N, C-alpha and C positions, 0 to 999 in steps of 0.2 A: 504494500500500500504506500502510495506516495503522499507526502505532506507538502502543502504549499503555504508559505507565509506571505500574505499580501500587505503591503504598506498602504493603509487607508487613511493616514493622517493628512488632512487636506487643509490648504490655506484658502479654499474657496469660501467666500462670504455670501450668504444668501441675503440680499438686501430686500427691504420692503418699503413700499410707498403707499401713502394714503391720499386719495383725491376723490372728488365727486365731479363727474362730467356727464354731459348729455351728448350723444352721438348724433350729429346733424345729418349724417348720411343714412340713418335708419328711419323707418316709419315713425311718425310722431307718437304712436301708441306705445313705443318701446323706449325704455330709459336704461342708462348704464349707471350702476352704482359700484364704486370700487370698494372692496372690503379691506378692512384694516388687518395687517399681518404682524406677527411677532416672531422673534428668533427663538428657535428651539435649540438649546445647547446640548441636548442628549440625542444619541443616535442608536440605531440597532445594527451598526456596522459590525461585521464579523472580521476579526483581525487574522484569523487563521482557520483553515478547514481542511478536511480530507477530500481527496478526489474521489468522487463516487464511481463505483464500477459501472461499466456499460450494461444497461438493462434493455430488455426488449422494448422497442419503440412501438407505441400503440396506434400508429397511423400509417397508412400507405399513401404517401404524398404524391404518387403518380396516378392514383386511382380515385379521383373525386366522385362522390355520389351525387353531386349536383354542381352545375356551372351556371352562373348568371352573367350574361353579357350586358354591360352597362351602356347607357346612352353617352353621347359625346360630352355632355356636361360633367360626367364623372370619369372621363378618360384619365385624368390625373388624380384619381382617388388616393388619398394619403392617410386616412385614418378609418378605423372600423371599431364599432362597439355593438352591443346587443342589449335589448331590454330584458327585464327579469322573466317575462313570459316566454321569451324566445320567438315571439311573433315578428319582431322587427329588428333588422340590422340598422345601425346608425352610421352614416358615412359623411365625411367631409373631403374636400379637395383643396389642393395647396395654392389656390389663387383667389377664390371668392369666399366671402363669409356666409356660405349657405350650408344648411343642414338637410340631409336626406334620410328618410325612413324607408327602408327597402323590405318588402314582404319576403320572409324566409321560405315561403311556400312557392310563390310565383316568380320571385326575383324582380317584381315591378316596384317602381317608386310610388308608394301610396301617399306620401306626404313630403313636402319640402318647403323651405322658407329661409329667409335671410335672418341671421342673428347679429351680424356686424358687417363693417365695410370690408373691402378686399384686403387680403393679407395672406401670409404664408402659414396656413393652418395645417398641422401635421398629425394630430391625434384627437380622437373623440372617445369618451367613455361614459357609461351610465353607472352610478354608484348609489344604491338605495333610492332610486328614482331621480337622483340629481344628475343633470346633464353637464358634462365638462368638455371643453375643447381647448387644446394647447397650441400655442403658436411657436414657431421655431426659436423665437427670442426667449421663450420660457414663460411668457405671460399666459395665465390660465383664465379662461372665460367660463362662467357658470350661467347656463341658459335657464331662466325660470319661466314657467308657463309658456312653453314653446307653441307658437302659432295661435295663442289666445290674445284677447284684446289687451290684457294686462301683462304681456310679455316684457321681460326686462333682462338685463345682462349685468352680472356681477363680475368685476374685473379684479383678479388676484395677481398682483404684479410682483415678480421676484427678479433680482439681478443675478444672473448666471455669468460665468466667464464668457467673454465675447466669442470664444471659439467653441463653446459647448455644443451649439447646433442641436437644439431639442427636437426630437422626432417621435419618440414613443410615449404612449400614455396608457396605463392599465389600472384596473381596480383590484386591490388585494382585500377581499372581505375578511380574511382571517385576522388581519391587523387593522382593519377599517382605515385603509389609507390608499392614496393614489401612488403609483410608481411612475416616475418620469425619467426617461432614458436620454442620454447624450450621445448623439452620433459622433460628435467631436470629442475634445478633451473634457474630462470631468473637472479639471481644476488646473491651476497654474503650478509650474515647477516641474522638475525632472521626475518627481515621484509619480506623476500622472502620465509619463511617456509610455506608450504601448499599453494603455489601459482605457477601458470604457466604464463609465459610471452610471448608476441608477439611483436616483434620489427618492426618498419617501416623503409624502405629505399627509400628515394626520388629518383626517376629515372631521374629527371632533374639535380640535383646537385650531385647525387650519395653519399649523406650523410646519415649515419645511425642515427636513434634516439638514444640519449644517455641513455634514460630510456625506459622501455617497453611502447609501444603505448597502449596496452591492457594487463590487468592482470586478470586472472581468479583464484579466491580463493575457497578453500573448503567451507568457510562460505557462499560465494555467491551461490554456488551450493545447500547447505543445506537449505538456506532460500528460494531459488526458489522451491525446492521440498515441503517445508512446505506450500507455497502459492498455488501450483498447485497439488492438491490432486487427480485429475482425470487422471493424466498421466498413460499411459500404463506401466506395469511392475514397478509401483511405489515402491513396496516392495523390488524388487531387486536393484533398484537405491538407496534406503535409506540404504540398507545393505552395499553398496559400499563406503558410506561416513560416517563412524562411527567416533564419537569424539575421538581425540587423535591418530587415525590411519593414515597411510600414505595416501597421496592424490592420489586416484586411478584414475588418469587422466593424460595421457601423449600425448600431441598433436603429431600425426603422419602425418597429412596432413591438409591443409586448402585451402579454395577457397572462393571467393566473389561472391554472387549470382548476376547474370546480371540484374535481374528484381527488386530486393528489396534492394540490397546493403548489405544484411546481410552476416555475416561471418560464414561459416560452417567449423567445426573443427572435424576431426575424431581422435579417440583414440583407438589404438589397445589394449592397456591396459584397461581392463574392457569392451571392445567392445561398445564404446560410440560414439555418434554424438552430439556435442554441437553447438547451433546456437546463435550467438551474434548479437545484434543490432549495429548500427553505433556508439552509445555512450558507448558501452561496456556492456550493460545490457543483461543478459541471456534471450533469447527469447524462446528457446525450448531445451529439452534434450531427446534423444532417446537411449534406450538400444537396441543395435543391436542383431539380432538373429545369434548365432554362426554358425548355419547350413549353412547360406549364407555368412555371413561376418566373415570368419574364422580368418583373420588377416588384418583388413582394414588399408591400408597404404596411398594410394593416393586418391585425390578427385578433381574433376573439373566440370565445367558447360559449356554446349553449350549455345549460345546466346538465344535460345528459352526457356531456363530454364531446359532442360534435364540434369539430374545429372548422373555422372559417378563415381563409386567407384572401386578402384583396391584392390585386396586382394592377399597377398603372399600365396603361396601354401604350407602350413605347412604339410598337409597330402596328397597332390596331386599337380595338376597343379595350377599355378597362374591364377587368373580370373579377368575380368573386367565386372562389371554389369552396365547397363543403366536403369535409372528410369525416368518415365514420370513426367512432372511438371503439377500439378493441380492448376492453378491459380484461380479456382472457389471456392476453399476451404474457407468457411466463418464461419462455426460453430466452437464450441470449443471442439468438441469431437476429441480426439487423434486417429490417425490411429492405428489400432491394429497391433502390430509387433510380 
């Protein structure tokens, strides 16, 4: 068993601003209220952990059980969430401040509306009925009473490192928090070189962790690959993580599995899916097939474990794929992708 010690001491400062503004670009029935934030000096960061053994992966990511081809307005779909009933997928795209509700049975857009002006919106999540959208800058928007006469927007503003490039947003019901991932650097300084970070936001206090809750390093990935020599496409994975090279992993979406509590993270860069255990140990890595996962951006789970992954339409239409959950998987043979 290999042990990995991760340096998670960060000099990143999560700043907070308080203001009250009205967005003139939105319908007059909607207002924006910026929520007040405080600094949380405690974190749940794991300073060291064991590498998890390779376990059987419960999805066949080349065999979707459903495929939804999206209209042109969702060609650049960038974030994906799902409501508690499993009836609707929630989607945003990275140019306009529009929210789309997609029927999980038909794939049709049943409801859509504007929540804010144009911007680089990267993730959407539903947490206990609350709708959140995150911008690449790290600003978090909470949509209240969507498409109702009294719709309003709460703006939770944080100051991330300018190179953080926020893309992933997921709900962790076990800890009642949002998880926000950085495609870029998680913080300043050499200790964050070749690492990607995920921050936790407590939904009760609305306080952001001062340090990354989880950190994924290139060394952790390399050691996982050394231990798990039976992974499918191992040779391609090894080539992606060469010594001294750039860390070819940029979280584009994340979601917490409703059955296991594991954290699933997509990376459009390198076409990867990384699964973390609750303690931060890498549990599985999948090299996604480009023919299906052209540009994986969003990821979410239904309560029965069904997995949805959205892809931007680089050469055609945007798509959402649904994959069945195999909770019977027990052997250690990786699914061929």
